[in-house]
Every structure is written in structure tokens, then in C-alpha cells.
LOGU-321438 format. One record per residue (C-alpha): residue in one letter; chain; z, y, x negated. Coordinates in nm, 4 decimals, m for minus. Layout:
<rokols>
(rokol A A (Z Y X));
...
</rokols>
This chain:
<rokols>
(rokol M A (0.2024 3.5810 m2.7371));
(rokol T A (0.4718 3.3369 m2.8334));
(rokol P A (0.4127 2.9733 m2.7400));
(rokol S A (0.7021 2.7735 m2.6060));
(rokol R A (0.6512 2.4029 m2.6597));
(rokol T A (0.8764 2.1106 m2.5848));
(rokol K A (0.8268 1.7447 m2.6689));
(rokol P A (0.9996 1.4407 m2.5278));
(rokol G A (1.0049 1.1057 m2.6914));
(rokol G A (0.7093 0.8987 m2.5756));
(rokol R A (0.3809 1.0186 m2.4350));
(rokol T A (0.4709 1.3303 m2.2430));
(rokol R A (0.4468 1.7021 m2.3040));
(rokol F A (0.5095 2.0114 m2.1011));
(rokol D A (0.3172 2.2929 m2.2746));
(rokol T A (0.3576 2.6557 m2.1694));
(rokol T A (0.2480 2.9806 m2.3325));
(rokol R A (0.4201 3.3115 m2.2534));
(rokol R A (0.3300 3.6695 m2.1703));
(rokol N A (m0.0391 3.7623 m2.1319));
(rokol I A (m0.1573 3.4016 m2.1486));
(rokol L A (0.0467 3.1616 m1.9387));
(rokol M A (m0.0552 2.7998 m1.9676));
(rokol A A (0.0005 2.5626 m1.6779));
(rokol T A (0.1907 2.2488 m1.7559));
(rokol V A (0.0002 1.9769 m1.9368));
(rokol L A (0.1702 1.6561 m1.8285));
(rokol L A (0.0952 1.3445 m2.0250));
(rokol L A (0.1201 0.9792 m1.9284));
(rokol V A (0.4629 0.8158 m1.9773));
(rokol A A (0.4283 0.4580 m1.8677));
(rokol A A (0.1217 0.2715 m2.0121));
(rokol G A (m0.1541 3.2213 0.0842));
(rokol S A (0.1382 3.1938 0.3020));
(rokol S A (0.1745 2.9349 0.5741));
(rokol S A (0.2067 2.9873 0.9457));
(rokol A A (0.5137 2.9447 1.1641));
(rokol V A (0.3343 2.6567 1.3356));
(rokol G A (0.3187 2.4758 1.0036));
(rokol L A (0.6930 2.5195 0.9575));
(rokol L A (0.7578 2.3571 1.2922));
(rokol L A (0.5765 2.0476 1.1666));
(rokol T A (0.8085 2.0038 0.8687));
(rokol R A (1.1507 1.8521 0.8309));
(rokol G A (1.3544 1.7641 0.5305));
(rokol S A (1.6816 1.6852 0.3557));
(rokol G A (1.8627 1.8488 0.0676));
(rokol G A (1.9194 2.2157 0.0021));
(rokol S A (1.6247 2.4490 m0.0391));
(rokol R A (1.5680 2.6257 m0.3732));
(rokol N A (1.3270 2.8788 m0.2325));
(rokol F A (1.4883 3.1575 m0.4326));
(rokol D A (1.3252 3.4870 m0.5255));
(rokol L A (1.3066 3.4122 m0.8985));
(rokol I A (1.0452 3.5560 m1.1361));
(rokol P A (0.8808 3.4329 m1.3499));
(rokol R A (0.8468 3.0842 m1.2108));
(rokol Y A (0.5882 2.8180 m1.1457));
(rokol I A (0.5458 2.5024 m0.9429));
(rokol N A (0.3349 2.1937 m1.0179));
(rokol M A (0.2313 1.9998 m0.7087));
(rokol W A (0.0950 1.6463 m0.7478));
(rokol I A (m0.0697 1.5354 m0.4238));
(rokol V A (m0.1513 1.1636 m0.4160));
(rokol S A (m0.4091 1.0237 m0.1718));
(rokol P A (m0.4237 0.6637 m0.0390));
(rokol D A (m0.7455 0.6089 m0.2390));
(rokol D A (m0.5583 0.6881 m0.5655));
(rokol T A (m0.7261 1.0238 m0.6218));
(rokol L A (m0.4810 1.2839 m0.7422));
(rokol R A (m0.4723 1.6561 m0.6797));
(rokol L A (m0.2847 1.8973 m0.9041));
(rokol A A (m0.2123 2.2428 m0.7671));
(rokol V A (m0.0271 2.4892 m0.9899));
(rokol I A (0.1023 2.8273 m0.8771));
(rokol Y A (0.2382 3.0852 m1.1219));
(rokol Y A (0.4501 3.3817 m1.0130));
(rokol P A (0.4416 3.6154 m1.3190));
(rokol L A (0.6438 3.9167 m1.4169));
(rokol D A (0.5158 4.2526 m1.2967));
(rokol N A (0.3637 4.3982 m1.6116));
(rokol R A (0.1663 4.6833 m1.4549));
(rokol G A (0.3619 4.9303 m1.6666));
(rokol L A (0.2031 4.7791 m1.9784));
(rokol L A (m0.1403 4.6591 m1.8589));
(rokol N A (m0.4018 4.7350 m1.6007));
(rokol E A (m0.5733 4.4016 m1.6458));
(rokol E A (m0.4787 4.0766 m1.8165));
(rokol T A (m0.6313 3.7459 m1.9151));
(rokol V A (m0.4426 3.4295 m1.8306));
(rokol Q A (m0.5146 3.0644 m1.8906));
(rokol V A (m0.4201 2.7707 m1.6722));
(rokol A A (m0.4414 2.4126 m1.7982));
(rokol G A (m0.5328 2.1344 m1.5587));
(rokol P A (m0.4365 1.7644 m1.5728));
(rokol L A (m0.5103 1.5106 m1.8404));
(rokol L A (m0.8318 1.3165 m1.7770));
(rokol L A (m1.0234 1.0247 m1.9157));
(rokol T A (m1.3587 1.2036 m1.8864));
(rokol E A (m1.4979 1.5326 m1.7544));
(rokol A A (m1.6710 1.3376 m1.4758));
(rokol D A (m1.3306 1.2466 m1.3315));
(rokol V A (m1.2954 1.6024 m1.1979));
(rokol L A (m1.4118 1.5815 m0.8376));
(rokol S A (m1.3507 1.9474 m0.7556));
(rokol S A (m1.1644 2.2473 m0.8919));
(rokol Q A (m1.0905 2.5987 m0.7865));
(rokol T A (m0.8851 2.8854 m0.9213));
(rokol F A (m0.7144 3.1659 m0.7343));
(rokol G A (m0.5472 3.4964 m0.8121));
(rokol G A (m0.8120 3.6129 m1.0557));
(rokol E A (m1.1767 3.5926 m1.1575));
(rokol L A (m1.2677 3.2722 m1.3366));
(rokol T A (m1.4399 3.3643 m1.6644));
(rokol S A (m1.4635 3.0263 m1.8374));
(rokol T A (m1.3722 2.6575 m1.8204));
(rokol E A (m1.3522 2.4354 m2.1250));
(rokol F A (m1.2352 2.0807 m2.1870));
(rokol L A (m0.9961 2.0268 m2.4767));
(rokol P A (m0.8450 1.7142 m2.6307));
(rokol G A (m0.4937 1.6255 m2.5263));
(rokol P A (m0.2172 1.6962 m2.7766));
(rokol D A (m0.0734 1.4557 m3.0306));
(rokol Q A (m0.0954 1.0863 m2.9387));
(rokol D A (m0.2940 1.1716 m2.6243));
(rokol S A (m0.5848 1.3152 m2.8221));
(rokol L A (m0.8170 1.0519 m2.6690));
(rokol L A (m0.7634 1.2207 m2.3326));
(rokol I A (m0.8921 1.5641 m2.2343));
(rokol Y A (m0.7836 1.8436 m2.0021));
(rokol P A (m0.9620 2.1428 m1.8486));
(rokol L A (m0.8535 2.4919 m1.9488));
(rokol F A (m0.9376 2.7689 m1.7023));
(rokol T A (m0.9464 3.1315 m1.8155));
(rokol L A (m0.8995 3.4020 m1.5512));
(rokol R A (m0.9220 3.7806 m1.5602));
(rokol R A (m0.6876 3.9464 m1.3139));
(rokol A A (m0.5267 4.2756 m1.2242));
(rokol A A (m0.1874 4.3015 m1.3896));
(rokol G A (0.0971 4.2596 m1.1428));
(rokol P A (0.3209 4.0068 m0.9661));
(rokol A A (0.0553 3.8428 m0.7478));
(rokol P A (0.0475 3.4630 m0.7889));
(rokol Y A (m0.2388 3.2802 m0.9550));
(rokol G A (m0.3224 2.9211 m1.0395));
(rokol V A (m0.5558 2.6272 m1.0061));
(rokol D A (m0.6268 2.3367 m0.7730));
(rokol V A (m0.7920 2.0284 m0.9275));
(rokol L A (m0.8889 1.7053 m0.7508));
(rokol F A (m0.9532 1.4160 m0.9891));
(rokol Q A (m0.9842 1.0382 m1.0100));
(rokol N A (m0.8776 0.7690 m1.2594));
(rokol A A (m0.5545 0.9600 m1.3196));
(rokol P A (m0.3725 0.8438 m1.6352));
(rokol Y A (m0.0466 0.9255 m1.4574));
(rokol L A (m0.1058 0.6603 m1.1915));
(rokol T A (m0.1041 0.2840 m1.2568));
(rokol V A (m0.1126 m0.0355 m1.0543));
(rokol D A (0.1992 m0.2511 m1.0718));
(rokol P A (0.0819 m0.5696 m1.2512));
(rokol Q A (0.3350 m0.7750 m1.0518));
(rokol D A (0.2203 m0.6349 m0.7172));
(rokol P A (m0.1372 m0.4975 m0.6991));
(rokol A A (m0.0575 m0.3172 m0.3742));
(rokol R A (0.2134 m0.1137 m0.5456));
(rokol R A (0.1555 0.2056 m0.7460));
(rokol V A (0.3577 0.3727 m1.0200));
(rokol L A (0.3324 0.7491 m1.0637));
(rokol S A (0.4928 0.8414 m1.3941));
(rokol M A (0.5171 1.1527 m1.6107));
(rokol G A (0.7664 1.3130 m1.8427));
(rokol A A (1.0301 1.5725 m1.7633));
(rokol I A (1.2085 1.7605 m2.0393));
(rokol P A (1.3922 2.0922 m2.0725));
(rokol E A (1.2262 2.3911 m2.2323));
(rokol A A (1.3271 2.4389 m2.5941));
(rokol E A (1.3158 2.8169 m2.5409));
(rokol P A (1.3697 2.8813 m2.1703));
(rokol Y A (1.1389 3.1499 m2.0324));
(rokol Y A (1.0799 3.0646 m1.6689));
(rokol E A (1.3579 3.1263 m1.4196));
(rokol Q A (1.2481 2.8244 m1.2151));
(rokol V A (1.0212 2.5271 m1.2834));
(rokol I A (0.9673 2.2941 m0.9880));
(rokol V A (0.7639 1.9746 m0.9756));
(rokol A A (0.6673 1.8468 m0.6293));
(rokol V A (0.5119 1.5072 m0.5537));
(rokol A A (0.3413 1.4599 m0.2172));
(rokol L A (0.2790 1.1024 m0.1015));
(rokol P A (0.0456 1.0403 0.1927));
(rokol P A (0.1473 0.9371 0.5432));
(rokol G A (0.2086 0.5625 0.5605));
(rokol A A (0.3278 0.5337 0.2007));
(rokol T A (0.6536 0.3464 0.1370));
(rokol V A (0.8703 0.4575 m0.1532));
(rokol D A (1.0051 0.1489 m0.3297));
(rokol E A (1.2051 0.3128 m0.6078));
(rokol I A (1.2736 0.6398 m0.7874));
(rokol P A (1.4456 0.4999 m1.0973));
(rokol D A (1.4931 0.8035 m1.3224));
(rokol L A (1.5024 1.1741 m1.2431));
(rokol Q A (1.6156 1.2159 m0.8834));
(rokol P A (1.4665 1.4670 m0.6375));
(rokol Y A (1.6973 1.7375 m0.5104));
(rokol R A (1.5092 1.7540 m0.1833));
(rokol N A (1.2515 1.5679 0.0251));
(rokol V A (1.0658 1.6930 0.3291));
(rokol R A (0.7881 1.5888 0.5632));
(rokol I A (0.4912 1.8236 0.5898));
(rokol G A (0.2297 1.7119 0.8397));
(rokol G A (0.3277 1.3485 0.7767));
(rokol W A (0.3183 1.3804 0.3965));
(rokol H A (0.6340 1.2808 0.2081));
(rokol V A (0.7122 1.5581 m0.0419));
(rokol Y A (0.9737 1.5105 m0.3150));
(rokol Y A (1.0994 1.8057 m0.5199));
(rokol F A (1.2348 1.7919 m0.8761));
(rokol D A (1.3929 2.0908 m1.0513));
(rokol Q A (1.2876 2.0760 m1.4154));
(rokol S A (1.4568 2.4072 m1.4938));
(rokol E A (1.7967 2.2352 m1.4574));
(rokol L A (1.7275 1.9628 m1.7125));
(rokol T A (1.9525 1.9400 m2.0185));
(rokol Q A (1.7932 1.6320 m2.1728));
(rokol A A (1.4627 1.4476 m2.1664));
(rokol S A (1.3995 1.2289 m1.8660));
(rokol S A (1.1029 1.0874 m1.6774));
(rokol L A (0.9702 1.1527 m1.3318));
(rokol R A (0.8675 0.8227 m1.1793));
(rokol I A (0.8010 0.7126 m0.8250));
(rokol D A (0.7153 0.3514 m0.7375));
(rokol Y A (0.5451 0.3393 m0.3993));
(rokol T A (0.3126 0.1364 m0.1816));
(rokol P A (0.0334 0.3323 m0.0089));
(rokol D A (m0.1301 0.2380 0.3176));
(rokol P A (m0.5052 0.2409 0.2401));
(rokol T A (m0.5930 0.2258 0.6117));
(rokol V A (m0.4420 0.5687 0.6845));
(rokol T A (m0.6724 0.8663 0.7221));
(rokol V A (m0.4978 1.1781 0.6007));
(rokol A A (m0.5504 1.5484 0.6518));
(rokol P A (m0.5171 1.7746 0.3460));
(rokol V A (m0.1703 1.9152 0.2876));
(rokol D A (m0.1235 2.2891 0.2351));
(rokol Y A (0.0095 2.3460 m0.1163));
(rokol W A (0.1309 2.6937 m0.0233));
(rokol L A (0.3531 2.5308 0.2355));
(rokol I A (0.4765 2.2812 m0.0252));
(rokol D A (0.5805 2.5789 m0.2394));
(rokol L A (0.7460 2.7514 0.0552));
(rokol R A (0.9489 2.4421 0.1401));
(rokol R A (1.0859 2.3965 m0.2102));
</rokols>
């Protein structure tokens, strides 16, 4: 196993580990399956799709609710290594947290969960923690990942000048040693939310999925460090239905 680590300036890290153990992205604070045809009919969007058949790849999906809870769903599409292994152990890292109690729910898929541990965040974020999920799975190209719902997200802050406004902010940097053929970050804002500004890294595509506003960012194309930030105003009176993260991946 050879770790591939990249560091931006400031408080952000994308941390991935190759081969038998593939770590999901650990995103740190910067600023302070398949879906049905019916589902496709309920979506619309702008910008060209990047739903290419590329392996290995992964997608991080940040789903923001009107009540400020955040859901991180990560899907990995690994290389087919059945010629080398019958079974493999993989690890998937969840989001940074203030405390373990901030995890409201979590589930893994694509393998049997064998352990969950909470580890300190890296470097200057060592006061934060993140969950690390270990899965045992049959070797092969089938996707696997994790879905974590949590509160008090360090990625999400209230605009001090406008308490109704929210700032979702995280880092985006290129891999020092590229391994993945595609790395996509998707941000889903709830129905009723108004996007005020996307000041830094720009999405290549945005779509509507069941009323959710989904913005896609292609991190695999980055040549220099940037930040992924969306300033928006949610509508707390809106009742939302869960969005299908498999459909978010399909619409990338």
C-alpha cells in the first residue's frame, strides 16, 4: 500500500490511500444501486455530463438539509483485482466531526463492516475527529462506500453579517501523485435554497434532482490548490424528501 497525500495551504486535506486499502476523502474546514427511469424524468440540468466509464474513480456527495445537518455519501469504483485476490479489506473515512455524538446515522455498502473507529484529524485539525470504517469485501469492481448523516458540521458556518445565510466551505487541491481517473465532488442544496455566490472553484454542471440543486466539481482536473465554497440561503420552512445519492452519481 502506498499512501497518496496532498496538502493545500490552510486547513484542508484530501487524504487517499491506494490499492487494498482505499481511504475516502477526509475534507477539512477551510473558512473559520442504480436509479429508475422515473427518477431521470424528474431531473434537469446544465453543463456537459462527465458520466464516463473511468476506473478507478470516486465521488464525494455533500447533501445539505435546511436544518443544517449534513450528509456525506462516498462511492468508490475500484479496479478489478480478482486476478490477485479473492477477498480484500478496504477502509473508508467519513467526515470531520466535533464529537462522536454528532453522528446521527451511518451505513456502509459494498462489503461487510468489520469495525468503526474514531481518529483525530490530521495536522492543525487534530482537535477534530473522523470515523474510519473498515469493510471486508469480495475482490472485484463492485462499488463500495459509506453514507454518514451528521450535525454541527465544521464545514458549514453562519454568515456573521447575515444570520440567515450559510457558507459551505472546504478545500480542493490536485493529487500529488494522481491515481484515480476521476474525482468528483457534488454538493446538493435543498429545495427552496437560494445560491448567493460561488466565489472560487466553479462547478462544471448543475442539475435538479427531485427539487434538490446539485452542483458538480471535477477535482481530477485541478492543477493548483483552490477552495470549494458555496454561499447560500436555505428556506427552513421547506420539508424535503431524501435525495438518492446513486442518482447524483449517475447525473455527474
